[in-house]
C-alpha positions as CSV (number, residue, x, y, z in Angstrom):
1,M,13.4,224.8,-17.5
2,W,11.0,222.3,-16.2
3,E,8.1,223.5,-13.8
4,N,8.2,220.6,-11.5
5,D,11.7,219.3,-11.4
6,N,11.3,216.8,-8.2
7,K,13.9,214.1,-8.7
8,N,11.4,211.5,-7.1
9,S,8.7,212.1,-9.4
10,Y,8.5,210.2,-12.8
11,N,6.0,212.7,-14.4
12,S,8.3,215.7,-13.8
13,K,11.2,214.1,-15.8
14,Y,9.6,212.0,-18.6
15,N,6.4,212.0,-20.4
16,S,7.1,208.4,-21.7
17,L,9.9,205.9,-22.3
18,I,10.4,204.0,-25.5
19,I,12.4,200.7,-25.2
20,K,13.6,199.0,-28.5
21,F,15.6,195.8,-28.5
22,I,16.2,192.7,-30.6
23,I,15.5,189.3,-29.4
24,Q,17.0,186.3,-31.3
25,F,16.2,182.6,-30.8
26,D,16.9,179.3,-32.6
27,T,14.6,176.5,-32.5
28,S,14.3,173.0,-34.0
29,K,10.6,172.9,-33.7
30,L,9.7,174.9,-36.9
31,N,10.5,172.4,-39.4
32,R,8.7,168.9,-40.2
33,R,9.4,166.7,-37.3
34,N,7.3,163.4,-38.3
35,H,9.7,161.7,-40.6
36,Y,8.7,158.3,-38.8
37,N,5.5,156.7,-39.6
38,E,3.5,155.3,-36.8
39,Y,4.9,151.8,-37.0
40,Q,8.5,153.2,-36.9
41,K,7.6,155.3,-33.8
42,K,6.0,152.3,-32.2
43,L,9.1,150.2,-32.9
44,F,11.6,152.8,-31.7
45,N,9.6,153.3,-28.5
46,E,9.3,149.6,-27.9
47,V,13.3,149.3,-28.5
48,K,13.9,152.2,-26.3
49,Y,11.7,150.9,-23.4
50,L,13.3,147.3,-23.5
51,K,17.0,148.9,-23.8
52,D,16.9,151.7,-21.3
53,E,14.1,150.8,-18.7
54,L,14.6,146.9,-18.6
55,G,18.5,146.9,-19.6
56,L,18.2,144.2,-22.1
57,G,20.9,143.6,-25.1
58,Y,20.2,143.8,-28.5
59,R,19.9,140.2,-29.3
60,R,17.5,139.5,-26.6
61,I,15.3,142.7,-27.8
62,S,15.4,140.9,-31.3
63,Y,14.0,137.6,-29.9
64,L,11.3,139.3,-28.0
65,L,10.2,141.6,-31.0
66,Y,10.1,138.5,-33.1
67,E,7.9,136.8,-30.8
68,K,5.6,139.9,-30.8
69,G,5.2,139.8,-34.4
70,Y,7.5,142.9,-35.2
71,R,9.1,142.9,-38.9
72,S,11.4,145.4,-40.4
73,V,9.8,148.5,-42.0
74,R,10.9,148.1,-45.6
75,T,11.7,144.7,-46.3
76,N,9.2,142.7,-43.7
77,S,12.3,140.7,-42.6
78,I,13.2,139.5,-39.1
79,L,14.7,142.1,-36.9
80,T,18.1,141.0,-36.2
81,N,20.3,142.3,-33.4
82,N,22.2,144.8,-35.7
83,Y,19.1,146.1,-37.0
84,I,17.9,146.8,-33.5
85,Y,21.2,148.6,-32.9
86,S,20.7,150.8,-35.6
87,I,17.0,151.6,-34.7
88,Y,18.0,152.5,-31.2
89,K,21.2,154.6,-32.1
90,K,19.5,156.6,-35.0
91,G,16.5,157.3,-32.9
92,K,18.5,158.5,-29.8
93,I,20.3,160.8,-32.4
94,R,17.0,162.0,-33.7
95,E,15.6,162.7,-30.3
96,E,18.6,164.8,-29.3
97,R,18.3,166.6,-32.5
98,I,14.9,167.4,-32.0
99,N,14.9,168.2,-28.1
100,R,17.9,170.3,-28.2
101,D,17.8,173.7,-26.3
102,F,19.1,176.8,-27.8
103,K,20.4,180.1,-26.1
104,T,18.1,183.1,-26.5
105,V,20.0,186.5,-27.0
106,I,18.6,189.8,-26.4
107,K,20.7,192.5,-27.9
108,N,20.9,196.1,-28.9
109,I,18.8,197.4,-26.1
110,M,18.0,201.0,-26.7
111,I,16.1,203.4,-24.1
112,Y,14.4,206.7,-25.3
113,E,13.1,209.1,-23.1
114,T,10.6,211.6,-24.4
115,R,10.0,215.2,-22.9
116,W,7.4,217.6,-23.7
117,F,7.8,221.4,-23.1
118,S,6.5,224.4,-24.8
119,I,8.5,226.9,-26.7
120,F,6.1,229.7,-26.3
121,T,5.1,231.8,-23.6
122,N,2.0,231.2,-21.3
123,N,-0.1,233.5,-23.6
124,E,0.9,231.5,-26.5
125,K,0.5,227.9,-25.2
126,N,-2.4,226.6,-27.1
127,L,-0.6,227.2,-30.6
128,S,1.8,224.3,-30.5
129,W,4.3,221.7,-28.6
130,Y,7.7,220.8,-29.3
131,H,8.6,217.1,-28.8
132,L,12.0,216.5,-27.7
133,I,13.5,212.9,-27.9
134,K,16.8,212.0,-26.3
135,M,18.6,208.7,-26.7
136,K,19.7,207.2,-23.6
137,K,22.4,204.8,-23.4
């Protein structure tokens, strides 16, 4: 049926290949991520640095932030050790939620091969071509 049916030759087997697939991915980066104002971000970063990098306790962090002039965001009161704990804990949960990784899935992969051949004799070649599509699984 094929004029040049050499198995090593791509041109002899197929005119083209069509690949269809579905890629599915989830992300937490599409929604609004800046629910903290600048002061809250600065306060959390300071608490995180003092806790993670220097290994200080919440009471000591509270004293240091009071000396630097930090106050609570809503009530402008002194930052107590339980408030520092809350800032640190909720900030870490928020960071984990925003920076989590999701698995990417590729599914329903289909490859179509297309072949062209003439249904007419050599004399009638100029009239038409027939396109055959086979689905390969």
